[in-house]
C-alpha positions, -999 to 999 in steps of 0.1 A, spaced: -113 637 -588 -76 644 -584 -54 619 -567 -34 647 -551 -49 669 -525 -43 704 -513 -29 711 -478 -25 744 -460 -7 759 -431 -38 751 -410 -42 715 -421 -5 705 -426 -2 688 -392 -32 666 -398 -27 659 -435 11 653 -434 27 650 -399 0 627 -384 -5 606 -416 -3 569 -413 17 563 -445 45 583 -462 34 617 -476 50 634 -505 45 671 -502 48 692 -534 58 728 -524 47 748 -554 33 782 -566 9 791 -595 36 812 -613 62 785 -612 67 769 -647 86 738 -634 59 733 -608 33 731 -636 55 707 -655 58 682 -626 22 684 -615 8 658 -640 36 635 -631 28 637 -594 -9 631 -602 1 599 -621 23 588 -592 -5 595 -567 -30 575 -587 -7 545 -592 5 544 -556 -25 556 -536 -22 527 -511 15 533 -504 19 571 -503 -2 602 -501 6 631 -524 -3 666 -512 3 700 -526 11 731 -507 9 765 -524 39 784 -510 24 818 -518 -8 811 -498 9 791 -470 42 809 -460 44 794 -424 50 758 -434 73 768 -462 94 789 -438 94 762 -412 109 737 -436 133 762 -452 117 760 -487 136 784 -508 134 769 -543 103 754 -559 92 728 -568 105 711 -537 92 676 -530 96 665 -494 87 630 -482 75 628 -446 74 596 -426 61 597 -390 62 635 -391 98 638 -402 114 648 -435 131 617 -448 138 629 -484 139 662 -502 140 666 -539 145 701 -553 135 709 -589 113 692 -615 125 657 -624 113 636 -653 90 608 -642 116 579 -644 141 598 -622 113 608 -598 101 573 -595 137 561 -588 140 587 -560 107 576 -545 113 539 -549 120 532 -512 85 546 -503 67 529 -532 82 494 -525 
């Protein structure tokens, strides 16, 4: 089973905004090459840090409301939410070491 899970416009509030721990949201689309490149890295991060952070994916093509609400214009965009607020935003596909460095405050 995948360590990352899908969220939608309908489930975003419950999955992300009301979550107990930090949530990394991967805004992506099936046609996006860099999104596909970063997906396995996010899967590894999700598996290795499951107790510290949730990693969820939101398909921007299928879920335009949340994408519009947060002003997602480029993908992949990775937003970290804590207590329902965006506390970090990473745009573009980063290699795993850089991504881990960006996420370090949440992985502690």
